[in-house]
N, C-alpha and C positions, 0 to 999 in steps of 0.2 A: 409426556407420553404414558397411556396409561395402562392398566396389567402391572407395574412393578412393582416390587418390594419396597420395603423400605429404603434398604440396602443397595437395591438395584438402584433407584431414583436417585441416592446420593451420589452413588457415583458416576452416574450420569449427569448429575448438578458439576458434580466436581472439574470434568473433562471439560462440559461450556464453558464452566467460567476459565480453566485456563488455558484454553483456545483462542476464548475473545479478549482477553487479559493480553495475549502475544499478539492476537491479531489488533488493535485498538492502540497498543502501546507503540509497535513498530511503524504504523500507520502515521500515527503522530508526527514520530520522530523523523520519518522522512519528510514531511512538510514541511520541520521545523530546520534540517538541516539541507533541506534542498537547493538554498539560496547559493549555496557553493561548488564550483564548478570543478570538475579534477579530470586529468589525463592521463588516459591508461593505454600501453602499445603491446596491444599482441599480436594478431598476425594486420590489425588494420591499427590504425590511429585513433581512438574515441574520446572525445570531449563531453564528459557525462554530470551531471548533478548528481552530486552526494546520495540524495535520496535515493537513486535508481540502484545503491548498494543495499539500501534496508526490505525495496521493495519485495523480493523475492521471498521473506520468510510472510508477507502479506500472501503472496500467491500460495503456499505451502499451507497456510489457514485458513485459506478461500476453502481451496480442496478439501481437507480435513473436515473443517465441518460441514461444508456439502454434503459429503459421504456418509458421514454421522447423523446430521440433523438437519439434512435437506435443503432445497430453494431459502425455506422462510427462513431456515437458522438464518444464513446467509444474508441474506435481506435484511431482517431487521440488525444484526450486527454491522451492517455497511451506512444504514438511515441512521443510528445511535453512533457512530462514528464521524460519520461526517458533521452529525450537530457536535461533537466534542472539540472535532476539527475546528469548528466556526467558534466556539468558545475558546480557544486557544487564543485564535486569531484575535478576539474581542483582549483579552487579558493584554497579550502581546501589542495591541494597538493603545492599548491605558497605558501600560509601562512606558513606551516610546515617548510618550508627550508628557510624563511628568518633566516636571523640573530638576535637573540636576542638582546638587548638592554641591557647594563652591569649592567645599575641601576633597569630596571626590576628585572634582575633575583637576585639580591642584595635584593631589599625590600623584596622578595620573600620566599628567600632561609632559613628560617625558618619555620614547618606549627605549628599546634596552639597548638601541645603539646610539642614542643619546641626542634623538631629531624630537624636534615638538610633536605634538600627540593627542588628537582629540578623542578621549576617551566617549565620550557621549556621543560623536558623530560613528563612531567605529560598529558602539552598540546598535545604535540604529538602524547602520548599514547590513548588518549583519541579521536580524532581526524583521526589520521591516520587508512586507513585499507590497507586489502593488496590485491592484483590487483584480486586476485582469489573470495576474495567475494564481490569484484563490479561486475565483471565480472557476477557472479553467480548471484547476486540478480537479475542483470539488465534482464540475459537472463530467469529467472525465473518468475521476474515480468511481462516480456511479454509475456510469454509463456499462463501462468497462466490466464492474461486479454483477451487473445485472444479464450482462451476454455471457460472465463465464459461466456463471450456474446455470442458465437453460442448456449451453451447448455441454457445460458437464453431464446434466441428467439426459439428453438426447443421446451423447453416447453410450451413456450406462444403459440405457433402455434398449441399447442394440447387443453391448458387448456383456449384458449381466455384471457379477461380483468378480469375473476376468477384465484385464488389461488395465490395471490401475493406473499405469502410465500414461495409457492412450488418452484417455478422461483427462487426467488432470493435466499432462503436458497441451494436449490438443485444446483445451478451454482455455489455459491459459494462454499459445501462441495466439489466438481466435480474440480475444478481449484483450489483450497488449497491444496488438496490432492498431485496433480502434485506439486505444489509451494513448498512443505514442505521439500519433497525430493531431489528435483531438486537440489535450490541452494547449499543443503548441498554437496551433490556429485560432484557439479562442484565447489566450493568452497574450500572443505575440503578432496575431494579423486581423482578428474581429478589436479587440478590446483595449490595443494600445495605439497612444497617438501617432499621427500618420507619419510626422517624421521622425519616429522610432520603430515604426512596425516592419516586420520583415513581411519579403514577397514571398509569394507561392510557393518559390523554389526554395528557399530558404529553410523553410516551414519542411517542406518536403525533403531535404537534405538531411537536416538534424533528425527528424522524425525518424527516417531510415535508419540511421546510427543508435539512435534508442531503442530500436525493434530490433536492431541487427544484434545488439547488448543481450539485449532479454531476450532474446530467442535463443541463444548459447547458454546464460543462467538457468530458463528455463528447461532446457535438456539436462544441464548438470546437475539442477537439484530434485533430480529427478529419484536418487538411492534416497534422498531426505524423506521423501513423501510415505515411500516404502519404510522407512524406521520409527516416521509418525506412526501410520498404521500397524506396525508391527507392538509398539509400547502401549497404542490405545488398546487393542486386542487384549494384551498382554493381562493389562488393570481392570478391564470390564469381563474379561473371560470370552470364550467363541461364543455362549448362548448371548450374553446380553448384547454383546459385541453385534452379532446378527438381527438380534431383536431394533438397533439403533439403525440399522443400514436398511433393513427394512422397510421403519415407520419412514423413513428419509425417501427413498422412491417409493413408497406408496401415497406419499404427503408433496409430491414434485412431478 
């Protein structure tokens, strides 16, 4: 960003690094923890991936980065995140294929209930994800992020600086609708062996539950987006915050 003093540029860089750190960390955590399915009972019964719990932080990060650094800022960090996710999966692949030490297997051969336990099998079962899930999650993530930034800026052009909740929540609801179904379609319908693949009806039913949960979460986290704006505006100061937002809009 041109025309900033050294102190102003340092503040802008600090905000960008912090936002990117939260964004990347939570995106990677969501990918790693996503193999566990949990049950939650609200007004409906949901069976969801643990990753769904983490993704709201990514939603907030996407919208705040978009607000202050524009579409290019979000796109750059999204592609960089994908590279890091791939790196994590490569490291996990190597780690799970290393031969376990005999003493490690021996020490951990009995569980807390006194039953036989294969620690290496458990370790691999937790960390290994199918290629379909990896490919599906990455494609869905990128498509959703790109859609989100464009919808966000389209709404902002109409509303101006007002109605932060509308552009943040609106862009998230639209992008996550695509994400909720696309990842399941790719991972469990297109790229899964025929004997284990889901039907389109199963993809729709699970995708519907995922999206409904994300829909509720997107509404509930709206105050956190305002809190994020308040903290950043306080740190940058009104003048510098406005410069960032104007620059983000002009480059989008």
